[in-house]
C-alpha positions as CSV (number, residue, x, y, z in Angstrom):
1,M,-6.8,7.6,-23.4
2,V,-8.3,4.9,-21.1
3,I,-10.4,6.0,-18.1
4,N,-10.6,3.0,-15.8
5,F,-13.1,3.2,-13.0
6,G,-12.9,0.7,-10.1
7,G,-16.0,-0.5,-8.3
8,N,-19.5,-1.4,-9.5
9,Q,-20.9,-0.7,-13.0
10,A,-23.8,1.4,-14.0
11,K,-27.1,-0.2,-14.9
12,R,-27.6,-0.9,-18.6
13,G,-29.3,1.9,-20.5
14,G,-27.5,4.9,-19.1
15,I,-24.2,6.3,-17.9
16,L,-25.8,7.9,-14.8
17,P,-28.8,6.7,-12.7
18,H,-32.2,8.3,-13.3
19,E,-31.7,10.7,-10.4
20,E,-28.7,12.6,-11.6
21,P,-26.0,13.0,-8.9
22,V,-24.5,16.4,-7.9
23,F,-20.7,16.6,-8.1
24,R,-18.7,19.0,-5.9
25,L,-14.9,19.4,-6.4
26,R,-13.0,19.5,-3.1
27,G,-9.5,19.9,-4.4
28,I,-6.8,18.9,-6.9
29,E,-3.2,17.8,-6.2
30,R,-0.2,17.2,-8.5
31,A,1.7,14.0,-7.7
32,D,5.1,13.4,-9.2
33,C,7.0,10.2,-8.6
34,D,10.6,9.7,-9.8
35,S,11.8,6.5,-11.3
36,G,12.2,3.7,-8.7
37,R,10.3,5.7,-6.1
38,E,6.7,5.5,-4.9
39,I,3.8,7.6,-3.7
40,P,2.9,6.2,-0.3
41,Q,-0.4,4.5,0.4
42,R,-3.1,6.9,1.5
43,L,-6.7,6.7,2.7
44,A,-9.3,8.5,0.6
45,S,-11.9,10.5,2.6
46,S,-13.7,11.5,-0.6
47,Y,-13.9,10.2,-4.2
48,V,-10.5,10.4,-5.9
49,W,-9.7,10.4,-9.6
50,I,-6.1,9.6,-10.4
51,A,-5.5,11.2,-13.8
52,A,-2.1,10.2,-15.2
53,V,-0.5,12.9,-17.3
54,A,3.1,11.6,-17.8
55,G,5.0,8.4,-17.7
56,E,3.9,5.0,-16.5
57,G,3.2,3.7,-13.0
58,T,1.3,1.0,-11.1
59,V,-1.5,1.8,-8.8
60,V,-1.6,-0.5,-5.7
61,C,-4.8,-1.0,-3.7
62,E,-6.6,-3.7,-1.7
63,Q,-7.8,-5.4,-4.9
64,G,-4.4,-5.7,-6.5
65,R,-2.1,-3.8,-8.9
66,T,-3.3,-1.8,-11.9
67,P,-0.8,-0.4,-14.5
68,L,-1.5,3.2,-15.4
69,E,0.1,5.3,-18.1
70,A,-0.3,8.8,-19.4
71,G,-3.9,9.4,-20.3
72,G,-5.2,6.7,-17.9
73,M,-7.6,7.5,-15.1
74,L,-8.6,5.4,-12.1
75,L,-11.3,6.1,-9.5
76,F,-11.3,5.3,-5.8
77,A,-14.3,5.6,-3.5
78,P,-14.2,7.1,0.1
79,G,-12.6,4.7,2.6
80,R,-10.4,3.0,-0.1
81,T,-6.6,3.1,0.0
82,F,-4.2,3.5,-2.9
83,G,-0.5,4.1,-3.6
84,I,1.6,4.4,-6.7
85,E,4.8,2.7,-7.7
86,T,7.1,3.2,-10.7
87,G,9.7,1.1,-12.4
88,S,13.4,1.7,-12.2
89,A,13.4,3.4,-15.6
90,E,10.1,5.3,-15.5
91,S,8.9,8.4,-13.8
92,F,5.2,9.2,-13.3
93,S,3.0,12.3,-12.9
94,A,-0.7,12.5,-12.2
95,Y,-3.4,14.8,-10.9
96,L,-5.5,13.7,-8.0
97,L,-9.0,15.2,-8.3
98,L,-10.9,15.0,-4.9
99,F,-14.6,15.3,-5.0
100,D,-17.9,14.5,-3.3
101,V,-21.1,13.2,-4.8
102,F,-24.6,14.0,-3.6
103,R,-28.1,12.9,-4.6
104,E,-31.5,14.4,-3.6
105,E,-33.3,12.4,-0.9
106,E,-36.6,11.0,-2.1
107,A,-38.3,11.6,1.2
108,N,-37.0,15.2,1.5
109,P,-37.0,16.9,-1.9
110,G,-34.3,19.6,-2.1
111,R,-32.2,18.0,0.6
112,L,-28.9,16.4,-0.7
113,R,-27.4,13.2,0.7
114,A,-23.7,12.5,0.4
115,L,-22.9,9.2,-1.4
116,T,-20.1,6.8,-0.8
117,G,-19.0,3.7,-2.6
118,E,-21.4,1.7,-0.5
119,T,-24.5,3.9,-0.8
120,G,-25.6,3.7,-4.4
121,F,-23.4,5.9,-6.6
122,R,-22.5,4.0,-9.8
123,F,-20.1,5.1,-12.5
124,G,-20.4,4.0,-16.1
125,P,-18.3,1.6,-18.1
126,S,-14.9,0.6,-16.6
127,E,-12.9,1.7,-19.6
128,I,-13.5,4.3,-22.3
129,Y,-11.6,6.6,-24.7
130,V,-11.1,10.3,-24.4
131,P,-8.3,12.3,-26.0
132,A,-5.2,12.2,-23.8
133,A,-4.2,15.8,-24.6
134,R,-7.7,16.9,-23.4
135,L,-7.2,15.3,-20.0
136,L,-3.9,17.1,-19.5
137,A,-5.3,20.4,-20.6
138,V,-8.3,20.2,-18.4
139,C,-6.4,19.1,-15.3
140,E,-3.8,21.9,-15.8
141,S,-6.7,24.4,-16.1
142,I,-8.5,23.1,-13.0
143,G,-5.3,23.2,-11.0
144,R,-4.4,26.8,-12.1
145,Y,-7.9,28.2,-11.3
146,W,-8.3,26.2,-8.1
147,Q,-5.2,28.0,-6.6
148,S,-6.8,31.4,-7.1
149,P,-8.4,33.2,-4.0
150,E,-10.9,34.7,-6.4
151,V,-14.4,33.2,-6.3
152,G,-14.8,33.6,-10.1
153,E,-11.6,31.7,-10.8
154,R,-12.5,28.9,-8.5
155,M,-15.8,28.6,-10.3
156,K,-13.9,28.1,-13.5
157,A,-12.0,25.2,-11.8
158,R,-15.3,23.6,-10.9
159,A,-16.6,24.2,-14.4
160,G,-13.5,22.5,-15.8
161,F,-14.1,19.5,-13.5
162,L,-17.7,19.2,-14.7
163,E,-16.5,19.5,-18.2
164,L,-14.3,16.4,-17.5
165,I,-17.3,14.6,-16.1
166,G,-19.2,15.6,-19.3
167,E,-16.5,14.3,-21.6
168,W,-16.4,11.0,-19.8
169,S,-20.2,10.7,-20.0
170,A,-20.2,11.5,-23.7
171,A,-17.3,9.2,-24.6
172,S,-19.0,6.3,-22.8
173,A,-22.3,6.7,-24.5
174,G,-21.4,4.4,-27.4
175,P,-19.5,1.1,-27.7
176,R,-15.9,1.3,-29.0
177,R,-13.3,-1.2,-29.8
178,D,-10.9,-0.9,-26.9
179,P,-7.5,-2.6,-27.3
180,E,-6.7,-2.0,-23.6
181,K,-9.9,-3.8,-22.6
182,L,-9.2,-6.7,-25.0
183,L,-5.7,-7.0,-23.6
184,Q,-7.2,-7.0,-20.0
185,R,-9.7,-9.7,-21.2
186,T,-6.8,-12.0,-22.1
187,K,-5.1,-11.4,-18.7
188,T,-8.3,-12.2,-16.9
189,F,-8.6,-15.4,-19.0
190,I,-5.1,-16.4,-18.0
191,D,-6.0,-15.7,-14.4
192,E,-8.9,-18.1,-14.6
193,H,-7.4,-20.8,-16.9
194,Y,-3.7,-20.8,-15.9
195,R,-3.9,-24.5,-15.1
196,E,-4.6,-25.3,-18.8
197,P,-2.1,-25.5,-21.6
198,L,-2.7,-22.0,-23.1
199,K,-1.3,-21.0,-26.4
200,L,0.0,-17.6,-27.4
201,D,-1.8,-17.7,-30.8
202,E,-5.2,-18.3,-29.1
203,L,-4.6,-15.4,-26.7
204,A,-3.5,-13.1,-29.5
205,D,-6.7,-14.0,-31.5
206,M,-8.8,-13.3,-28.4
207,A,-7.3,-9.7,-28.3
208,G,-7.6,-9.3,-32.1
209,L,-3.9,-8.7,-32.5
210,S,-1.0,-10.4,-34.3
211,R,1.0,-12.8,-32.1
212,N,4.2,-10.6,-32.1
213,Y,2.3,-7.4,-31.4
214,Y,0.2,-9.0,-28.7
215,V,3.4,-10.4,-27.0
216,G,5.0,-6.9,-27.0
217,Q,1.9,-5.1,-25.8
218,F,1.3,-7.6,-23.0
219,K,4.8,-7.1,-21.6
220,K,4.6,-3.3,-22.0
221,R,1.3,-3.2,-20.1
222,Y,2.0,-5.7,-17.3
223,G,5.8,-5.7,-17.0
224,K,6.1,-9.4,-17.7
225,S,5.9,-11.6,-20.8
226,V,2.8,-13.9,-21.1
227,V,4.9,-16.9,-20.1
228,E,6.5,-15.1,-17.2
229,Y,3.1,-14.0,-16.0
230,M,1.6,-17.5,-16.2
231,T,4.6,-19.1,-14.5
232,D,4.4,-16.5,-11.7
233,L,0.7,-17.3,-11.2
234,R,1.3,-21.1,-11.1
235,I,4.2,-20.8,-8.6
236,R,2.3,-18.5,-6.3
237,R,-0.7,-20.8,-6.3
238,A,1.6,-23.8,-5.7
239,K,3.1,-22.0,-2.7
240,R,-0.3,-21.3,-1.3
241,L,-1.3,-25.0,-1.7
242,M,1.9,-26.3,-0.1
243,A,1.8,-23.8,2.8
244,G,-1.8,-24.5,3.6
245,G,-1.2,-27.7,5.5
246,S,-2.8,-29.9,2.9
247,D,-1.9,-33.5,2.4
248,L,-1.4,-33.1,-1.4
249,K,1.5,-34.9,-2.9
250,L,3.9,-33.1,-5.1
251,R,2.4,-34.7,-8.2
252,E,-1.0,-33.5,-7.2
253,V,0.2,-29.9,-6.5
254,A,1.9,-29.8,-9.9
255,Q,-1.3,-31.0,-11.7
256,Q,-3.5,-28.5,-9.8
257,V,-1.3,-25.5,-11.0
258,G,-1.0,-26.7,-14.6
259,Y,2.1,-28.9,-14.8
260,S,1.7,-32.5,-15.9
261,D,5.3,-33.4,-15.1
262,E,6.1,-33.1,-11.3
263,F,9.9,-33.2,-12.0
264,Y,9.6,-30.3,-14.4
265,F,7.4,-28.5,-11.8
266,S,10.1,-29.1,-9.2
267,R,12.8,-27.6,-11.3
268,R,10.7,-24.5,-12.2
269,F,9.7,-24.0,-8.6
270,K,13.4,-24.0,-7.5
271,Q,14.4,-21.7,-10.4
272,E,11.7,-19.2,-9.3
273,T,12.0,-19.4,-5.5
274,G,15.6,-20.6,-4.9
275,I,14.3,-23.5,-2.8
276,A,13.1,-27.0,-3.7
277,P,9.4,-27.8,-3.1
278,S,10.2,-30.3,-0.4
279,A,12.3,-27.8,1.5
280,Y,9.5,-25.2,1.2
281,V,6.9,-27.6,2.6
282,K,9.2,-28.4,5.5
283,S,9.8,-24.8,6.3
284,R,6.0,-24.2,6.4
285,A,5.1,-27.2,8.5
286,R,4.2,-25.1,11.6
287,R,0.8,-23.5,11.6
288,I,1.6,-20.4,13.6
289,A,-0.8,-17.5,13.2
290,A,0.0,-13.8,13.7
291,Y,-2.8,-11.7,15.2
292,G,-2.6,-7.9,15.6
293,P,-0.2,-5.3,14.3
294,I,3.2,-6.5,15.8
295,A,3.1,-10.3,15.7
296,T,4.3,-10.7,12.1
297,G,7.4,-8.5,12.6
298,Y,8.4,-10.7,15.5
299,L,7.8,-14.1,13.8
300,L,9.8,-13.1,10.7
301,A,12.7,-12.2,12.9
302,L,12.6,-15.8,14.2
303,G,12.5,-17.2,10.6
304,I,8.8,-18.1,10.9
305,I,6.5,-17.1,8.1
306,P,3.0,-17.0,9.6
307,Y,0.3,-19.4,8.6
308,A,-2.2,-16.6,9.0
309,A,-1.6,-12.8,9.3
310,P,-3.2,-9.4,8.8
311,L,-2.2,-8.0,5.4
312,H,-3.0,-4.6,3.7
313,P,-1.2,-2.5,1.1
314,K,-1.4,0.6,3.3
315,W,-1.3,-0.5,7.0
316,N,1.4,-3.1,6.6
317,A,2.7,-2.6,3.1
318,Y,6.0,-4.3,3.5
319,Y,4.5,-7.7,4.6
320,H,1.7,-7.4,2.0
321,R,4.3,-6.8,-0.8
322,R,6.9,-9.4,0.3
323,Y,4.9,-12.2,1.9
324,A,1.3,-12.2,0.7
325,D,2.0,-15.2,-1.6
326,D,3.7,-17.2,1.3
327,I,0.9,-16.7,3.9
328,P,-2.0,-19.0,3.2
329,V,-4.6,-17.3,5.4
330,H,-5.0,-13.6,4.9
331,L,-6.7,-11.7,7.7
332,S,-7.8,-8.1,7.1
333,G,-5.2,-5.5,8.0
334,Y,-7.5,-2.6,7.2
335,K,-7.0,0.1,9.9
336,L,-5.4,-2.7,12.0
337,G,-8.5,-3.8,13.9
338,E,-11.4,-2.5,11.8
339,H,-12.6,-6.0,10.9
340,R,-11.9,-7.7,14.2
341,E,-14.9,-10.0,14.2
342,A,-14.3,-11.3,10.7
343,N,-10.6,-11.9,11.5
344,L,-11.5,-13.9,14.6
345,S,-13.9,-16.0,12.6
346,R,-11.4,-16.6,9.8
347,L,-8.7,-17.5,12.3
348,A,-11.0,-20.1,14.0
349,Q,-11.8,-21.6,10.6
350,S,-8.0,-21.9,9.7
351,R,-7.3,-24.0,12.9
352,P,-3.8,-22.8,13.7
353,E,-1.6,-24.7,16.2
354,R,-0.6,-21.4,18.0
355,I,-1.5,-17.8,17.8
356,V,1.1,-15.1,18.5
357,C,-0.2,-11.6,19.4
358,G,0.7,-8.4,21.2
359,G,-1.6,-6.2,23.3
360,V,-5.3,-7.3,22.9
361,S,-8.4,-6.7,24.9
362,D,-9.7,-9.2,27.5
363,E,-12.5,-10.2,25.1
364,E,-10.1,-10.9,22.3
365,K,-7.9,-12.9,24.7
366,R,-10.9,-15.1,25.6
367,R,-11.8,-15.6,21.9
368,L,-8.3,-16.3,20.8
369,E,-7.7,-18.9,23.6
370,E,-10.8,-20.7,22.5
371,I,-9.2,-21.2,19.1
372,A,-5.6,-22.3,20.0
373,E,-2.7,-21.9,22.4
374,V,-1.8,-18.2,22.5
375,V,1.7,-16.7,22.8
376,Y,1.6,-13.1,24.1
377,I,4.3,-10.7,23.1
378,R,4.8,-8.2,25.9
379,P,5.1,-4.8,24.2
380,E,5.9,-3.0,27.5
381,T,9.2,-4.9,27.7
382,D,12.4,-4.1,25.8
383,W,12.0,-5.4,22.3
384,R,15.1,-7.6,22.5
385,A,13.8,-9.2,25.7
386,A,10.4,-9.7,24.1
387,L,11.9,-11.4,21.1
388,R,13.9,-13.8,23.3
389,E,10.8,-14.5,25.4
390,T,8.7,-15.3,22.3
391,A,11.5,-17.4,20.8
392,A,11.8,-19.5,24.0
393,V,8.1,-20.4,23.8
394,L,8.3,-21.2,20.1
395,E,11.6,-23.2,20.5
396,A,13.4,-20.8,18.3
397,E,16.2,-19.5,20.6
398,Q,19.0,-20.1,18.2
399,E,17.2,-18.2,15.4
400,A,16.6,-15.3,17.8
401,E,20.3,-15.1,18.8
402,R,21.4,-15.3,15.2
403,W,19.0,-12.5,14.2
404,L,20.1,-10.3,17.1
405,A,23.7,-10.8,16.3
406,S,23.1,-9.8,12.7
407,Y,21.1,-6.8,13.8
408,D,23.8,-5.6,16.2
409,E,26.5,-6.0,13.5
410,A,24.5,-4.0,11.0
411,A,23.7,-1.3,13.6
412,A,27.4,-1.0,14.6
413,T,28.5,-0.7,10.9
414,I,25.8,1.9,10.0
415,G,26.2,3.8,13.2
416,S,29.9,4.1,12.8
417,A,29.6,5.4,9.3
418,I,26.9,7.9,10.3
419,G,28.9,9.1,13.2
420,R,31.8,9.9,11.0
421,R,29.7,11.8,8.5
422,R,27.1,13.6,10.8
423,S,28.9,14.2,14.1
424,G,27.2,16.8,16.2
425,E,24.0,17.0,14.2
426,R,20.7,17.4,16.1
427,T,17.8,15.4,14.6
428,L,14.1,16.2,15.2
429,M,11.4,13.5,14.7
430,I,7.9,14.7,14.3
431,R,4.5,13.7,12.9
432,F,2.0,15.9,11.1
433,I,-1.7,15.0,11.3
434,D,-4.9,17.0,11.0
435,G,-2.9,20.2,10.5
436,R,-0.8,19.8,13.6
437,F,2.7,18.7,14.5
438,Y,3.4,16.1,17.3
439,S,6.6,14.7,18.8
440,A,7.8,11.3,17.6
441,A,10.8,11.3,19.9
442,S,9.5,8.6,22.2
443,S,8.8,6.2,19.4
444,S,10.5,2.8,19.0
445,A,12.2,4.0,15.8
446,A,13.6,7.0,17.6
447,G,15.1,4.6,20.1
448,V,16.8,2.8,17.3
449,L,18.4,6.0,16.1
450,R,19.3,7.2,19.6
451,F,20.6,4.0,21.2
452,D,21.6,1.7,18.4
453,L,23.0,4.2,15.9
454,G,24.1,6.9,18.3
455,I,22.2,9.7,16.5
456,P,21.2,12.6,18.8
457,V,17.4,12.8,18.6
458,F,16.0,15.9,20.2
459,E,13.9,15.2,23.3
460,W,11.1,17.5,24.2
461,P,10.3,18.4,27.9
462,D,7.7,16.1,29.5
463,E,4.8,18.4,28.9
464,Y,5.2,18.0,25.2
465,E,4.3,14.3,25.0
466,A,3.3,12.6,21.8
467,R,-0.3,13.9,22.0
468,V,0.4,17.6,22.7
469,P,0.6,19.7,19.5
470,L,3.8,21.5,18.7
471,G,3.7,25.0,17.1
472,L,6.2,26.2,14.5
473,D,7.8,28.5,17.1
474,L,8.7,25.4,19.2
475,L,10.1,23.6,16.1
476,A,12.2,26.7,15.4
477,A,13.4,26.8,19.1
478,S,14.6,23.1,18.8
479,R,17.4,24.4,16.5
480,A,17.3,21.1,14.7
481,D,19.9,20.5,12.0
482,R,17.8,17.7,10.4
483,I,14.1,16.9,10.5
484,L,12.5,13.5,10.0
485,L,8.8,14.1,9.3
486,L,6.0,11.6,9.0
487,V,2.9,13.1,7.3
488,C,-0.3,11.1,7.8
489,Q,-1.5,9.9,4.4
490,E,-5.1,11.0,4.6
491,D,-6.8,13.7,2.4
492,A,-7.4,16.4,5.1
493,T,-3.9,16.1,6.5
494,L,-2.3,16.2,3.0
495,A,-4.3,19.3,2.1
496,A,-3.2,21.0,5.3
497,W,0.4,19.9,4.7
498,E,0.3,21.3,1.1
499,R,-0.7,24.7,2.5
500,L,1.8,24.7,5.4
501,R,4.8,23.6,3.4
502,Q,4.7,26.7,1.3
503,S,4.5,29.1,4.3
504,P,7.6,31.3,5.1
505,E,7.5,30.1,8.8
506,W,8.0,26.5,7.6
507,T,10.5,27.2,4.8
508,G,12.5,29.4,7.1
509,L,13.3,26.6,9.5
510,P,17.1,25.9,9.2
511,A,16.7,22.2,8.5
512,V,14.1,22.9,5.8
513,A,16.1,25.8,4.2
514,S,19.3,23.7,4.1
515,G,17.5,20.7,2.4
516,K,17.7,18.4,5.4
517,L,14.0,17.7,5.7
518,H,13.2,14.0,5.1
519,L,9.7,12.7,4.7
520,I,9.4,9.2,6.2
521,A,6.7,6.6,6.0
522,S,4.7,4.8,8.6
523,D,6.3,1.6,7.3
524,P,8.7,1.0,9.0
525,W,9.0,4.1,11.2
526,R,5.8,3.6,13.3
527,E,6.1,-0.2,13.6
528,S,7.5,-1.4,16.9
529,T,8.9,-4.8,15.9
530,P,12.4,-6.3,15.4
531,S,11.8,-6.7,11.6
532,A,10.8,-3.0,11.3
533,H,13.8,-1.9,13.3
534,K,16.1,-3.6,10.9
535,R,14.4,-1.8,8.0
536,V,14.9,1.5,10.0
537,L,18.6,0.8,10.0
538,K,18.6,0.7,6.2
539,E,16.5,3.8,6.0
540,A,18.8,5.7,8.4
541,S,21.8,4.6,6.3
542,R,20.1,6.2,3.2
543,I,19.0,9.4,5.0
544,F,22.1,10.2,7.1
């Protein structure tokens, strides 16, 4: 079994620092993900161990994608985000162990200080071996005892958790030959030397494996053959070079990404992307930046891929997944505004021609207007009108009308089909955060359901606006036939949701009892942009 810890390494000479930390278990969750599905991105408020117990999946975080299979374990520090994806033929199950770490303060002996990823806690080696069956047995034991109301039983759960810490510490005490680590080493070597004419025999020797076995293990681990992986790296790098506004000629781009023949590079690029390099460069000639949470969704509806945009695997997962390779300048999308100063500085360095943004503060307006011409999207207007206004300034009126016609056609088709199947149903849209329910009936996505698809979405009286909590009695009084529920993906809310979803008051709601409860994600249901609304249409078609 491989236990793979993210973050910084321990100092040489010991698994733990001299002042031994104190571990406190906060909870344990079972996460099951069917084939082709995903576990949504969530924000860790404590340390989280993902302990894989069945199947194979891919953990997605800010640093990239990490394959994880049964027996694997991955650590995330507080403040980090993570999600899990599976392939079309694989299911995946894991336990999430949530815990805190403390250390005694030097100036105040006996007083413990909580540690985070940034305050000095260091785990040991990034990869070690522990028997996979042992991981499953310990996690099952922890989960079983943790559910008990008895103090003694919960103490056993904590003891099991510390036993897991101890096994990890003991297993990492000595060096071991680690095939997974050697395989990872070759991948890292490819990442750093993809411009060079690498040979499979050399990579296999580096991993200490035969050529055929290495090829098979690489594809099993990373989902692509070595050649496919290297081609993907080269094409992604080429796209970044050509989209970055450089004056490089095609021959120079080809050489910088490892192709000596520009004509062969051109053929490979078109095979991989469906478009010739010259056409790609032409489509990326405009240096238009997106700033803030809604600009990207408007620009894409106009056929404009931003030159710069905020990206993050949790807060704008769709754009991060689909367009990260096509956007040369990545701004931070963490908590959509957390790194404002760094984003403004990076935007200034990228020298865009125009900046498109939604609602921003007066100080941000001043700073943005010092960088380039700014196009303001007016979020208070109807989104169709806002799209047309933005298109007029960017000289993209025809693209806007084509997109709107396509949207209206899709809405009419989907709405007609839903109306035939679900006539007379009453739908409730709510959010769950910090242990409380709130109405989502006034959201932009609710407007798509109500006005574009003709789905009756329950509307609460004015006193129950989006910030007023709703009790279970009110949910029952709505007499909803179907519930769309968005659960905030943060530890405290998820723990509260796990408790509430098993209560008789919740399971007795007609929509829940009849299997018409649908958990929806922030992406696209909380994004108020044309691009997100089109994705809501597709989601509604699946749900209804």
